[in-house]
N, C-alpha and C positions, 0 to 999 in steps of 0.2 A: 492556455497559459503556460508560460515557461517556468520550469522548476530547476533548481540547482541540486545536484546530488552531493551530499557531504561525503567525506572520506569514509566515515563510519558506515553510512548508508551503502556505499559501493562495496565495502568489505563484507558487510552482512549479506548483501545480495549474492556476491560471489560464493560465500561460504554456504549459502542455502541453495545454490544452483538456480537462481532466478535471473533470467536474461533481462538486460536493460530494456529491450523492446517490449517485453511483457509488462514490466512495471510502468513503462511510459504509456502503454495502452490504458492502464487503470488511471494514471494521472490525467490523461486526455479525456477519458470518458468513464468516470466511476459510476457504478450502479448505485452506490450510496456514499454519503458524506456523514460521518459520525463525529461529533465533538467529543474530545477527551477531557478528563479532569485537569490535565496539565495545561490546557489551553491549545494543545495541538489538535490536529484534525486527522482522522483516519479515513482515507479514501479506499473503498473496497468494492470488489466485484467477485462473483462466482466464476471460477475458471476451471476448464477441463484439462487435466494433466493425464499422462499415460496411466497413472495409477488411480485415477478417479477424479471426482469433483472436489475442489477445495475453495476456500475463501482466500483471495489474495488481498492482503491489507498493506497499504502504504501509509506510513505515519509521516505527516508533514508539519513543519513549523510554518504556519501561515503568515506570521508577522515579519518573517525574514524577507529581504528584498534581493532577488526574487525568492518566493517560497522555497524552503529547503526540505529535501527528502532526508529524514532522520534514519529510517530503517524500512524494510519491507520483509514480509514473511507470508507463508501460506499456512493455513490451519484447516484441519478437518472438522473443527468445532464450529461449524457454520451457525448452528442454533444459538450459540453463546454470543456471537457478535452481530448477527444479521438483525436488523430492525424492521419489523413489519411496517408496511406503508399504510 
């Protein structure tokens, strides 16, 4: 599926040092899709970085056409966001 990157999303990715290719990988093949209270969707995957394993979360506005990437970030708090299957 094609996604559009918002200006804010690109700025936050740059600020956090997240390569567009890495975020695109999560968009193309997320390990999990988690609905958010705001109606947005968190696409997330566990990713290995130089400093360890993190959860890479990409927040998407699914009703936009095409769906829009609002922001992306990595977190070490995997247990807080990961949903058991």
